[in-house]
N, C-alpha and C positions, 0 to 999 in steps of 0.2 A: 622298366621305369628307372631312370637314373637316380643316383644317390642324392643329387642336388634337389630334384623334385620331391623326393621323400622328406628331406630335411625341411623344405619350404612348407609342405603340408603339415608336418609335425609342429612347426613354429606357429602356423595359423591356428591349429587346434589348441595349442598351448595358450595363445593370446586370447582366444574365445573363452577358454576355461578361466583365465585370470579375470577377464571382464565380467563373467558371470559371478565369480566369487566376490568381486568388488561390489557388484549390485546387491548380492545377498547380504553382505556385511553392512552395506548402506541401509537397506531396508530393516535389518535387524536393529541397528543403532537407532533408527527413527522410531521403531516400535517400542524401544526401551526408554525413550526420552519422555519423561512426564510432561515437560513443557510443550513438546510438539504434540503429544496426544491430547492434552487439555486444550491447547490453542487450536489445534486442528478440528477438534469436536465443535468448538464455538464457531469457527470459520465455516464448517460444513452446515451447521444449523442456520446461520445467518444467510448463507448462499441459498440453501434450500427454501428458507422462508421468503426470500426475495423472488426466486424463480416461480414458486408456487403461490404467490400472493393472490392471484385471481381465484384460486381454488380453495385456499384455506382461510381466507379472510371471511369472517362471519357476516360482515355488513359492508355496504358501500362506504369507503373512507371519507367521502365528501358530502354524503347525503345528510341533511340536517333534519332533526326531529325535535322541535321546540317543546314537545310534551315530556321529553326525557332528558332535560338539561341537568348536568352536574349530578348524575346518578352514581352512587357509590358502587364499587365492584360487587357483582352478583352473578348468579348463574346465567342471566340473560346477557349481561355485559361484564365479561370476566375482569376487565380493568377499568370499568366504569365508563362514564361519558364526559364530554367536555361542555363548555357553556352553550354550544350550538346543538347539543344532543347527538353529536357524532361519537361513534364507538371508538374508544381509545385503542383497544387492541387492534382493530382494523387499520387504524392510522399508523400504529407502530409497525405493523407488518408491511404496509405499503411504503412507509418511510424508509425501511431498510433498502429499498431499491435505489432511492436517491443517494443514500450514503455510500452504497457499494459502487454505483455508477461513477460518482464523483471520485471516490477513493481509487478505484482501479484505473480509470482513464487518466486522472491527474498524475498518478505515479508512472503510468506508461509514457505519457508525454514528457514528464520530467526526466525519465531515463533517456528517451530519444534525443532530447535537447542537451541534457547535462552531461551524460557520459561522453559523447563525442567531443564536447568542449574540453572536458577534463583530460581526455586522452591526448588531444592535440596540444594542450598546454604543457602536459607532462612530457610528451615525447619530443616536441620541437624546442621547448624551453625558450630562453632568450626573450626577444621582444614580444613574440607571440604569447608566451607564458605571462609576461608582465601585463599585457593588455587584457587578456582574459581574466587573470587573477584580480586586477583592479576592478573590473566590472563586477566580478563575483563579490568582492569586498564591499562594494557599494550596496549590492543587493542584500548582503548579510548584515549590513549596518541597520537594516529595518527588521524588526521581528516579523516572522512569517505571516501572522494574522494581520499586522498593520499593512504589510505590502499587499495582501489579498484585499483588504478593505479599500485601499487606494485604487487598485485595479477595478474593483467592482463599482466604485464611485464614478470612475471615468467611463467604463464600458456599459454600465447599466445592469439590471437584474434579469438573469435568465440562467438556465441550467448550463448552457454552453459557456457562458461567461464565468460561472462559478468554477467549472472544470479548468478553464484557462487561468483564472486567478490562482487557484490552488496549485496547479502544475508549475506556474512561474515562480511562486513562492518556494517551491521545493527543488527547483533546478540547482541552486548553489550547493546543496548537500550532496547531490549525486556528482556534480562537477568536481567538487573538492575531493571526494572519495576517489573518483577515477583518476584525478591528477596525482594524488599521493601514491596510489597503487602503481600507476604508470612510471613515476619517477623511480620507484624501487625496482620494478621489473626491468626497466630499460638498462640497468647496469648488470643484469644477470649474464652469465657466460653464453647461454644459448642465443640471446639477442645480439650480443657482440659478435658471435660467430656468424649469425645471419647477415649482419652489416658487413663483415669482412668478406663474405662470399658474394657481395653485391646485390643482395635482396633489396627490393624497392621499399620505400616507406610504407606504402599501402599494404604490401605483403607482410611486412613485419608486424604492423598494427593488427592486421586481420588474423594472422596465424600464430602470433606469439604474445601480443599484448592483451587483446580482448579475451581470449580463452582463459588467461591467468588472472584476470580481474573479475571474472564472472561470479565467483563465489561470494565475495563481499557485496557485489551489486545485488545479488538475489536476496541476501540477508537484509540489506538496507531497504530494498523495495518492500519486503514483508513488514518491516518495522514502520516504514513510511505510510503504509495503508492506514494504520491507526492514527497517525498524525494528520493525514488528509481528512479523515472522518471528523476529527476534532475541529479542524479549520472550517470545514463545511458546516458543522453544527454551530460553530461560533458565528459564522456569517448569517445563518438562518435565525439564530437567536437575536442578532442585532437588526434583523429585518432587511438584510442585504443579500440573502440567498434566493432560492427559488420562491416565487410568489405564491401566496395562498390562492385557492384552497388546497394546493398540492401538499400532501402531508410530508413533513420533514421533522426529524427528531429535534433539531435545534429550535424550530418554530413552536413545536409542542412544548418544549421546555420553557420557552419564553411565555407562552400562554398560561401554562400551569403555574408559573411564578406569581401571577396575579391572583391566583386562588390557592396559594400555598397552605393557608390555614383553614379554608373552608372545603377545598377539594384537593388534598395533597396527592391523590393517586395519579393525577395527570403529570405533574413534574417528576414524581418518583419513578413512574414507569419509563418515561423518556430518558431520564438520567441513568436509570439502571441499564437500559439497553445500550446506551452510548458507552457506559463504563465497561460492560461485559464484552462488547464487540472490540473495543480498543484493547482491552486486556487480552482477549483471545489472539488478536493479530500480533501483539507484542510477544506473547508466550510462543506463538508459532515461529516468530523470527528468532527468538532465543534458542528454541529447539533446533532450528536449521543451522544456526551459528555453531552450536555445540557439536553437531555432526559433521558439518562441512569444514569447520576450522577447529580441530581439537585443542589447539594452543589457547583458544579463548574460552575453553570449557569451564563452567562453574565448578567449584569444589564443594 
């Protein structure tokens, strides 16, 4: 065996050891992050609740029982019942599915649309950047919830339209983030070296730009899950979301508002789950940010 082959094998082993050490350090930092652990616990509970809804829900969430309307919390109905005799806990459990579906898919589509727009604007600059940036400025001139309301008013009420409305309202934040990161990375030495060597634009974006903007995109996507859930709950609260009798947290909050003094458990239950879920996603994002970007770490 030649000395060159021995050196190459030694380098491969050393690279694998370095990768394993980086992974161990990453897992260790995550396990020591209080924000990540607390947010991850809430995220796990909500995901589990949504997946196992048919098995852990004590009652049918849309079945009405007019003999048990507005029953206070008890052993039979842990979170009480609503004006139609429906079990509040069952509707909370099933409502988590709508919130997570809207949150996950709207963030996914916002990334798919927003990140390429931002990368193109930041990489090519000039007229391309000006056109894309002006479109984003117009979208940002409307608050996200207002833009979502307008889209829902035009398209109509359905789960697919809610996802579309929420994702469009979130496109500018991902596009602006990707643009800013691309503008910074584009001036790095390794990108300039790739340009001087004649690498294509597609190759530079694929191999140098996207991998280096992945960290802030991941953090932003985690934080945006909470925002998407708030927008969906707001649309449902206003009667522009998924139509009844499908259980949604926002619609439950709106119904409970009408009985706030006679049956407060309805509004408090929905509001508490919205608050905890959004808090969990935000803390999860903070924990990931602290680990992935130590310069942004809280003191």
